[in-house]
N, C-alpha and C positions, 0 to 999 in steps of 0.2 A: 462811240459809241453813243447816238437820241436815240429816246425810246420818249412816244405819247400812246394813251388811250382814248379810243373815240368811241361811237355808236355807230355802227353799218348797218343796216335793213336788219335792223332790231338787236342786234349779238354787239357785245363788250368784244374789241378788239385790240389789239399791242399794235403801234406803225413804227416803223424808223422813219428814223428825219431826214429825209435823201439832201433835202436843200431847205427855205425859205419856202416855197411854193408845194413843195410834195410832201409826198408819207405816202409809205409802201405795207399795206394791212398784212398784219401779219394773220397764221390763221390759231386765234386764240388769243385769250389777253395775260398781262403782264402777271398777274397770281399764278395763272396753271404753266406758263411758259417756265416761271421761275419753281418751280414745284417739278416738274419735266425734267430739269438740270441739276433740282436736289438727287432724285429718283433716279437720273442716266451717270453721274458723277461729271457730265461736264459741264464744261465752261459757259457761265448764262448768255456770253455773246455770240458762241458756240450756237447754243442751240433755238437763241433767236433768228441764227441766219441762220439754217435749216430751217424752220418754222412759213419765212417770208411766200410772200405769196403774188402773181403777178400783178395784182391788184393796188394800183396807183390815186392815191386820193385830194383833192384842191385842199389845202391847210387852211387857208381864206374862207375856205367853206363850209370846212367842220366848226370853222367860231361862229360865221354868219347864220349858221343853222344850229347854232349850241349842243353840236354835237362833241365835243373837247367837253374830256372825264379827266379827272385826276391821275397823273401815273401808275397808279397804283390804287387797288383798291378789291376789298372782297365781299365775296359775295352776301356776309352777315355783316353788318355793318358791328354787332357790339364784338366782333372779333381782328376790329382792328382801334389801337393801340396806340393815342396823339400823351406826345408827351416831350420834355422838355428841357435844357437845361440853359439856367444865367452867368450871368459874369464870369463869364469867359472870353472875350475877347478881352485884346489892349487896346483899343483904339490906335484913337490917331498919337503920333510919334509927341505932340504937343502934351497930350490927354497923360498918356502914358509917364512919360516924364513926372506930370506933377503926380501923380496919384503913385507914386513910386516913392516920391520925396516927404510923402506926407506920413507913408504904410513906414518909410526907413526914419523919418523924426518922430512920429509920433509916440506914448505909448502904450502898450498893449490894454492899459484903462481905457483910453482916450478913442480909440477905434472901434467906430458903427459897426454891430455886426454883417451893414456889406461889405466894406474893406476889409475890413475885417478875413472876409470868402475871399473878395478879390485876392489879397495880398497867398492867403495858401495856396490860389492856385498858379499865381506866377512865380511863386517858391518848390511849390511839389503836383506840379496839372500836365506836365513833363517826361514821366520815369524812364525808367531804363527797361527795356523789354522785356518780359517777366514779369516785371517786378507792377504794384500796385498804389498807386499814384494817389492825389491830395482828391478827396470828395467835393462834386460840386455842389452848389442851388440843384433844384431838381421839383417838376411842376409834371402835373395832368392839365389835360384840355378839353378831353373826353372820347369819345369811340372814333369807330368811323362818322359818324352822320353829325359830327360837327367840321368834316370835310365841305372845303362847298368848289367844287371846282373852277379853272379859271376861267378867267371873262369871266361866270357868273357874280352877281349878288354875296358881293357882305353881309349877315343879317344884322342889325345896329340894334341889339336888349332891350327897352322900355326900359329896365332901372338900368341900365348905367352909366356916367357916371363923363365916359371918354370911347372913343370908339378908332384906336392907333396903330398905325401898321408900324410891325418889327420885321425888319427884309434879314433874311434869315435863309443859311444852307435845314436844311431834313433830307436824315439820310433817309432810308426806308430800304427795312430789311421782312422779311419772312421765316418762322423758327420749322426746320426740321421734323421729320415724323420721330430721332432721339431726342430734340430738346435746345438740338444745337443753332444760332441764332445766324443769319447769312443776308451782309448786305446785299441789294440790289450791286447798289452805286445815290448818288445826290441829285435832291432839287429844290430848284427856288422856294422857300416859302414866304408866308407873308401868317406871322406867328398873332397877331391881332390880337391887341389886350384891351384893359382898361386901364392907365396909365394916372387921373386918377385920383380913382380910388387907390392902387397901388401904391404912390404917394404921400398918403395919407396917411396909412398906416404899414409898415415891411409886413407885416401879418395879414394879411387882406393881403398877402400877392396867390392867393391857388384860389378868389376867389377874380382878379382880376384876368384870371386865366380861363376859367369857363367860358369858353365863348367859342365862334367859330372861325374856324382862321381857310389859308387854301395853299398847297401846294402846285407847282410842280412849271408850264405846263407839260415840259419834256422830263425825263429820267435819266440821267449822262450815268452811263455802266460802266463803271469799273474805278478806282483810282481818285482821286479829288484830288487836282492840283493845288500846293504847297501858300500858292500865293494869288486870289482870289483879286481881280480891284470892278466893284457895282457903280449905279448909282442909285439909289430910292429917291422914286419924286410924286407928284402929288396933286394932278389935272381938276383944276374946277372950272367948269365951264368955255372946254378947246382952250385955256391958260394954265401954263406954268407958274403954278401957285406955290411950291414949297419943290423943291431940289437937292440934290447932298447926295456927295463919295462915300462909297461906303467902300474896307476891308474886310476880304474871309479867307478861308483858307490857317490851316493850321503855321503859319509861318506868321503869322498875324491874330493868333490865341493862346491865353496863356495856358490851357489844355489841349494833351494829345488830342486826336479824334480818337483813337483805342481806349485813354483815360474814359472817355467819358461815356463810353460806350460801357465799356465793362459795370460800371458805378449804376449802369440802366440792369441788364441785363447779367449783376449777379442776383436779383430778385428770382427765384424758382416761378415763382406767381406772370413772372413777363420773357418766360420762358415753355410756353402752353404750347405744344406740335401745330401748326395747320397759323397759327396766327396773325397777320400784319402789325408792325409797328413803321411809327411816322416819330420819327423822334430829330426838333427843331434845336441847334447846336447852339443859340444866341446871338446878341450884338451888339452895336456899340456906336449905334446912331440911329437917333428918333424923329422926328418933327415937334415932336411933342418937347422934345428940352429945348426947342428954336421956338415955344408958344402960340406952336401951330393951332388951331380949332380945327375941326372937320367939320362939313357941311353934310350935307345927302346929295347925292348925286355927283358927288368924291370920287376921283377913280385914282386908286390907289397903281401906281407901277414900279417898280422893282427889272432892273435889269443887269445880268450877268452876261457878258456874251458868252464866256465857255459854254453855258446854258442854254444856248440858242434865245429860242423866241423872250421875251420879259413876260413875266407873270403880272396879266395886270386883273383887278376885281373895282368895280363900280361899289360905292356904301350904301345901304339903300338905307330908308325911310326907320327913321325909331320907331320897333312897334309897340301894340299897347297891350305887349302883355308884361304890366306894372302891377296887377291885383297882387292881395293877401293870399296863398295859397292855403284853403283849410286842406286838412287832414281831417278825414273818415273814417269815423272809429266800427272798425265789422263785428 
């Protein structure tokens, strides 16, 4: 089951994706349907099915009229937290082998902090059920105001050194009234970071992440396939500038999804009743690693066939928000 959100007659609605061209409107948005499922104790998919109306909409028209929304939102953006984790994916077989060889042959003193973190994940990121595994890298991106709808422009901050895509999976969650997280499913994500800033010094990782992102357009309801193959590409002036396959899913990760979720939701502040969480699960494929420099108007496209329609976002022109911020004294 795949779900989108869209605007229809001035209201936000969830809609079931029936095929490549048609979606069937639900009576309510994704958040309200999730809350109904929690209150009733029924499976989310069952609540969705019961909410479907007879209204069908043209998928392409939703895009053309800019009515396509992220597949999960909160009415108050401050109650949507966007976070993520890195150094989670094994990468290609060759890269994995090289990293393992280095990790095994180097002394602990010779390992970089990133390699040490990766090694911890490989050795302890998939614990047995009921056990706590290795803690991953973690970062904060912002609240719901940083989320850009599929097909909409990704803002380019004037102070940024780079505007690079990160093709990832994102887990989508709602916290129930007792403080228990509930995963609705997964979506394609473009975590979108400043890799030049991050490369200068890894202690600037937090700075590199504080900017916009996008996920969707479709929410895959239910469990995640263990092995997923996708394609990340950049389109410039109608032509493919760069394209590369990528792997994701637990078979291609050093950590289990459950372990990554535990190390996020173990904090009480992330289990506040009613909140929405969007959590990115990392990647091993970046155009930046191939020395690609993006330009305004370039379009990022991230494709995972199991998730339906590709996530597409053009890149905006850098804004002029680069003035010194002055704090006033009251």
